[in-house]
N, C-alpha and C positions, 0 to 999 in steps of 0.2 A: 780698299778704298782708293779712289783716283785723285787726281790733283784738284778737282772741283769740290771734293768732299762727297761722302755718301758711296754707297755700293754701285758697282758697275755690273750690269747684267748684259750678256752678249748672246744673241741668237744668230746662228749660222744656218743659212738656207742653201741647199744644193739639190739638183735633180738626181744626183747619183745615189745608188742604193747604199753605198758605204759612207755617206756624208758623216764627217766627224771621226772617221776611223783613225786618222793620223794625229789627232790632237784632242786631248780631253783635259778639262779644267772644271772646277766646281761652279764657276760663274758663267759657263758656256753651255747652251742648249742648242742642239741641232734639229732641223726640220727637213725632211725630204719633201721638196715641192718644186714645181715649175714656177718660175718667176712670172710668167704670163698668166698663171692661174693661182696666184698667191691666196692662201687660205686666211691670211691676216689682213684685214681691211679696216682696222679700228684706229688708225692714226695714233699709235702708241709710241712710235720710236723717234728719238732725237736725231738719229744719223742712219743713213743707209750707205753702205760701202760695197763696191764690187771691184774685184781685181781679176784681170785676165778671163773675163766671162763673156762679155757682150759680143765678142767676135764669133762666138759659137752659137748664138741665139738666132733663130729664124724670125720669131715674132717679136721684134725689137720694141715696137710701139706698145704692145700689151705688156711686156716685161718691164719697160720703164714705168708704165702706169702702175703696175703691181708694186713696185718699189716706192713710188710717190704716195700711193694710197696707205701705205704703212706709216708714213711720216706725219708728225704733228703739224 
């Protein structure tokens, strides 16, 4: 449970084959995907967060849109 009450579910997305290999937790699920071609487009997430990623991405506009399409 987090500070706002209720369960927290975290989905990590990375293009790397070994996404999630360094950290595992029962509330974390990993998906190997390209942000520019996100398979999730149902506006189900409250928050999208990226760290040290976008400087490596060529298709910036499509990747940002992929993240935005996932948000409520």
